C-alpha positions in Angstrom: -6.3 -0.3 11.6 -4.7 0.8 15.3 -6.9 3.7 15.8 -9.8 5.1 13.2 -10.0 8.3 14.8 -6.5 9.5 13.5 -7.6 8.2 9.6 -7.0 11.6 6.7 -6.4 11.6 3.5 -3.4 9.9 4.3 -5.8 6.9 5.1 -7.1 7.3 1.0 -3.1 7.2 -0.4 -2.9 4.6 1.6 -6.0 3.1 0.0 -4.9 4.2 -4.0 -1.7 2.1 -3.2 -3.9 -0.8 -2.8 -6.1 0.0 -5.2 -2.9 0.3 -7.9 -1.7 -3.4 -6.6 -4.4 -4.8 -7.6 -5.3 -3.2 -10.8 -1.5 -4.2 -12.2 -1.1 -7.8 -10.1 -4.1 -9.4 -10.5 -3.5 -10.0 -6.4 -4.8 -7.7 -3.3 -1.2 -6.7 -1.2 -1.1 -8.7 2.3 -4.0 -11.0 1.2 -4.8 -13.7 4.0 -7.3 -15.9 4.3 -9.6 -13.8 6.9 -10.0 -10.1 7.5 -8.0 -10.4 10.8 -5.0 -11.5 9.4 -5.2 -9.4 6.6 -5.0 -6.4 8.3 -2.3 -7.8 10.6 -0.4 -8.2 7.8 -0.5 -5.2 7.4 0.9 -3.6 10.0 3.9 -6.3 10.2 4.8 -7.6 7.2 6.8 -5.3 4.2 5.5 -3.5 1.3 4.9 -6.0 -1.0 6.5 -5.5 -4.8 4.9 -5.2 -7.7 8.6 -5.8 -9.8 8.1 -9.2 -8.4 4.8 -10.0 -9.7 5.4 -7.7 -13.1 8.9 -7.6 -14.5 7.8 -4.3 -16.5 7.2 -2.4 -13.4 9.0 1.2 -14.1 11.6 1.7 -10.7 10.2 5.1 -10.4 6.2 3.2 -10.3 7.8 0.6 -7.6 9.5 3.8 -5.3 5.7 5.8 -5.7 3.8 2.4 -5.1 6.4 2.0 -1.4 5.5 5.4 -0.3 1.8 5.1 -0.9 1.8 1.6 1.2 4.3 3.1 3.5 3.6 2.1 7.0 4.2 5.5 8.6 1.1 8.1 7.0 3.6 10.9 7.2 6.3 8.7 5.0 3.4 9.3 2.7 2.9 11.6 -0.2 1.1 14.8 1.5 0.2 16.7 -1.2 -1.1 15.7 -4.7 1.9 17.1 -6.5 4.1 15.2 -4.2 
């Protein structure tokens, strides 16, 4: 959001986390009434909890989800194996 020139495969990892959240909850993470507010929320709001929406989410999946949506791209999985 801040600098599209910095986007790389880790942006795709973040997107995968957003899709996972949508598939499991039926909601979009950080959803706001307009695109600007949604982008702002992605920058400053905490990562939403899957477990708050679905009590059947295993802790390991919640932890992976949090890594996928890490604010700092360096905190996201760096390889497929990871």
